[in-house]
C-alpha positions in Angstrom: 109.2 116.2 115.5 107.5 119.6 115.5 104.2 118.0 116.6 105.9 116.2 119.6 107.6 119.4 120.7 104.3 121.4 120.7 105.3 123.6 117.8 102.1 122.9 116.0 99.2 124.3 118.1 96.3 122.8 116.2 95.6 119.3 117.7 93.7 118.2 114.5 96.7 119.0 112.4 98.9 117.0 114.7 96.5 114.0 114.5 96.5 114.3 110.7 100.3 114.3 110.6 100.7 111.5 113.0 98.0 109.1 111.8 97.2 110.3 108.3 100.6 110.9 106.8 102.9 108.7 109.0 100.3 105.9 109.2 99.8 105.9 105.5 103.5 105.7 104.8 104.1 102.9 107.3 101.2 100.9 106.0 102.4 101.2 102.4 106.0 100.5 103.3 104.9 97.3 105.0 102.8 96.2 102.0 105.8 97.0 99.7 108.3 95.2 101.9 106.2 92.1 102.2 105.6 92.0 98.5 109.3 92.5 97.7 110.3 89.8 100.2 107.9 87.3 98.7 109.3 88.1 95.2 112.9 87.8 96.3 112.3 84.6 98.1 111.2 83.0 94.9 107.4 83.2 95.3 106.4 85.7 92.6 102.9 84.0 92.2 102.2 84.3 95.9 103.5 87.9 95.8 101.2 88.8 92.9 98.3 87.2 94.6 99.0 89.0 97.9 99.2 92.3 96.1 96.1 91.7 94.1 94.0 90.5 97.0 95.2 93.2 99.3 94.0 95.9 96.9 90.7 94.1 96.0 89.9 93.3 99.7 90.8 96.8 100.8 88.6 98.6 98.2 85.9 96.0 98.6 85.8 96.6 102.4 85.0 100.3 101.7 82.0 99.4 99.5 80.8 96.7 102.0 81.1 99.2 104.9 79.2 101.8 102.9 76.5 99.3 102.1 76.2 98.1 105.7 76.1 101.7 107.1 73.9 103.3 104.5 72.2 100.5 102.7 73.8 101.4 99.4 77.2 102.1 97.8 75.8 105.0 95.8 76.5 107.6 98.5 80.2 106.7 98.3 80.2 107.3 94.6 78.2 110.5 94.9 80.6 111.8 97.6 83.7 111.2 95.5 82.4 112.6 92.2 80.1 115.6 92.9 78.1 116.8 90.0 
């Protein structure tokens, strides 16, 4: 609400709030809702498979993208755990 009224002067902060914070919550809530709906509708195996594959494919996509862009996944690991 503050961002839409122009109360936050930094456009990068507005972008972070709108896409980073709000986007993350809506994405996770959709994932959670779909998982719960599958469980409640009597498909616990499908729900578990959906959750497992969503996580594995999501994380795998990061490593594949890193490999395609930089030829190795080592730079991803180096960036997340500086020594």
